[in-house]
N, C-alpha and C positions, 0 to 999 in steps of 0.2 A: 657790667653786663655779664650773665652767666654764659659759659661756654656751651655751644649747641649740643643737643643730644643726638647721637649717631646710631643708626642701626646698620650693622654690616651684614648684608645679605649673602649667605654661602650655603653650600650643600647642594640642594636640589635633587633631581633624579637623573641627571644626565651621566654618561659614562665617566665624566670627569668629577664626580661628586667628592671622592676622597681628596683630590688635589684641591678643589674649591674649599673644602673644610680646613685644609692646611694653610691655604692663603688667607682665609677669613681670621683664623686664629692669630696669625702672624700680624696682619693688618690691625686687628683689634687691640693687641699688645702695644704696637707702635703708636696708635692713636691715643690710648690711654696715657702713655708716657708724655704725650703733648698736653695733657690736662683735660682731654674731652671725656664726656661721659658717653661710654660705648657698650651696646649690647650686640651680641651675635645671634642673628635670627636665622633659622633653617627655613627654606622656602618651601613649606608644605601647605596643606590645605587649611591651616589656621592663619596664613600670611595676611590675607585681605582684612580679616576681622581684627587682627592685631595691629595692622597699620591704621585701621579706623580708631581703635580703642587706645592705642599707646602711641599715637602719631609722634614720630621722631622729627626733629628739626631738618634732618637730612638722612638719606639712606646712601650707602655705598655698594654698589653691585659687585661682589667678589666671586660671582658665579662664573664657571667656565663652560663653554659649549651649550648646545641646546637652548632652553628658554632664557638662560642668562645672557646670551649673545645674540640671538635671533629677534630681539625686539619685544618678546612677550612680557618679561618682567617690567621692562621699561614702559610699555603700554599701560599696565597696571598701575605703576607709579605715577604716570601722568594722568591717568583717569581720576586717581585719588588726590592729586594735587600735592604729591609728596616730592620736594626737591630731592635730586639724587646727583651723585658723582657718576660721570659716564656718558656715553653717546646716547642721543635721543632714539626713540624706537624706530623712526622711518630710516634713519641712517644705519642702524643696526641691521635691519632687514637687508639692505643693499650690501654692506660690507661683509656680512656673515656668509654669503654666498661667494665662495672663492673665484669661480669662473667670472662672475659679474665684476668683482673687484679687480681682477687681473685685467679684464677688458677695458675698463674705465681708466686704469692706470696706464695701459698700453697706448690708449688713445690720446694720451697727454704727453707722448714722445719719451716716456720713460721705458726701460727695456724689461721685459719679463720673457722667461722661457716659453718656446711654442708649446702649445697644449691642445688637447681635445677633450670633450666632455660628452659621456655616454651613459644613459640609464641601463639598468639591468636588463630591462625589456628588450632593448635593442640586441643584446647578445642572445637572448632566448629566441627571439623572433627571426633573426637574420643568420644565426648560426655563429657560435662564440669563435670558432677558429678562424673563420673568414674575416670577422671584424677585428680579431687580435692581429692577424696578418697585415691588414690594412693600416692598423695602428702603428705597427713597427716600420712599415714602408713609409709611413708619413713622418714619424717622429725619430726614428732610429733608436739604437741602444747606446747606453743605458737609459731607462725610464724611471720616473718616480711616480707611483700611484698613490692617490689620497682621496678620501671621501670629499664630495664638493662642499660639505659643510662639516663643522666640528673643529676641535682642537687638540692640543697635546699630542699630536702626531699619531693619534689613534687610527689604526688601519693603514697607516702609511708604510709603503714598501719600496725599496729601490730593487729594480729588475735589471740584471745585467745580461741575462741569457733569456731568449725567446722561450725556452722550455719551461722557465720558471713563471711565465706570464699567467697561465690558467689558475694555478694555486694562489698566486699573489691577488688576482682579481676576487677570488672567493674571499680571502682575507679582507680585502678592502670593502666588499659589499656587506660584510658583517657589521659595518658601521654606517651604512647608508645605501640608498637605492641608486645613486648616481656617483660615477667615478670621474675624477679629473686625472688625466694622464698627462704628464708633463716631461718635456726633455730634460734629462738630469744634467746639471752644470757642475762640473768639478771646479772647486775653487775655495775661497776662504768664506765661511758661513758666519754671518753677523746678525745680531738682534739690535735694533735701534729703538729706543724709547723716546716718545714725543710726549711732552708735558705743556700744558697751556699756562702761561703766565700772563702778566699785565701787557707784555709786548707781543702776544700772540703764541702760537705753537713753537716750541723750541725743541731741538733734537739733543738728547744727552749723549755722552760719549757712547760710542758703539762697543758692543760686548762680542768678542770673538768666541766662537763655539768650536771645540775640537773633541768630537766624541771618540772614545777608545775603539769602538766598533766601526767607526767611519760613517755611521748613520745616526743622526740625532732623532732617535725613535723615542717612545713613551718611557722605556726602561732608562735610556741614556739621559733623559731630561730629569727624572725624578729619583735616581738612584745615586747618592753621593759616592763620588770617586770614579764614576764611569765617563765623565766628561771633563775635560780641562777648559777653563774659562780664562780669557784674557781681557781685563777691563782697566783702561781702555784697549780696544783692539789694536793689533800690530799692523796698522795701516799707514801709508804715507799721508801727509797732510791733504793732499789732493783728493785721495780716495775717502779719507774720513769726511771731508766736506761734501763729496758726492753721495755718500750713504746717508748722511744727515739731510741733504736736499731731498732725496727720494723719500725718506720717512715723512718729513714735513709735507712734501707734496702729496703723498698718499693720504695723509691725515686730512688735509684740506680738501682734496679732490672728492673724498668719500664722505665729506661732511661729518667727521668724527669730532668728539668734544672731550675736553679734560685731558685724557690720557689714552695713548695707544702704543703698540709696539709693532714695528714692521720687521719682518724676516726678509733677509736678502742674502745674496751670494756674489762674491767678487770673483770674476773668472780670471784666468791666467793673463789675459790681455788687458786686465784692468776694467772691463765692462762690469757695471753694477746691475744685477738682475733682481728685480722684485719677485718675491715668492708669495707672501700673503701679508695680511694685517690682522692684528689681534685686537679686539675692542675691550676685552676684560683680561689682560695678561696675568700670568701666574705671579704669586708673591711669595712663594715657598722659599725655603733656604737654598735651593738649587736653581731658582728662577733668575732671569737676567735682568728683570726691571729693577730689583733692589741693588744689584751689583752696579748698574748704570748710575743710579742715584748716588751711591757711595763714591763712584769715580767722578761725579760732578761735584762732590764736596757737601752733599746734603743727605737726607735720610728719608726712609719710607714714611715715617710718621710726620715729618715736617712737610713733605710734599703733599701727602693726602689731607693733612690738617688744612692746608691752604686751599686744596680743591674742595673740601667740605664748606669752607668759608665762602668760596666762590658760588657753590651750588646754593647755599642759604640766600646769598645776596640776590642771585637771579630768580629764585622762587622756583615754583613747578614749571 
């Protein structure tokens, strides 16, 4: 039986286009090394017609942010009946919204830093300074600000002094109309990849993230040499188990499928705090998912070849 034909969907028009193209190229090479027939497709206005005319056996969504993770591309694939690797459209819509994901995880007895969510209009209508003062009174300092949707830490900023808040808010609003302000937790930052296998979702070894600047922002994520990674993370067996349980729990609670990555921080007292979940995690040379796969004794190509096979078997 011939190997399935695979379309790796990358690029798109989100702020994360360049990272997505890098992920798509690396994944395509890895899948070809597994013997699969792979084409890289940019997600532009020709996508629907191409899916109809050159229908692949399966698609892999390697888009980051925007339409690649908010359920839009997934809806198109579902409408056309094209099997794909990744989370269904309805679960994407829920998990891509960081405040909703945090609320659902918190309701299930996992720990997540206290947060508030406010749209730009609230600051305009009620007075920015008054709202910012109330935010600091509620959450304290330092704070971390991030757009309520999106990835790659775009717009994310750590604020340690109240005087820095107005400028930080402006920077955050450049990437979205709503900001998530979260109490900043000092500790060990980890990324935990979850992959679905025959026995269900399984956590791969956690990857510890130590950015040179102290903040794992866009530059630290995608510039080689600016962040140290430890794979597996330097955690006690008990903490390693706890972060794995959190990642698998978030994957299940949010209805995710095939693969996800949970970002968390381990506080000094050992408490594991959920930060966010990623539906289409980066696969670049500095991304943590391939590192976790290597630590688990497997490879990017082997894992995704298996996920492609699972997608083909379940159909659209």
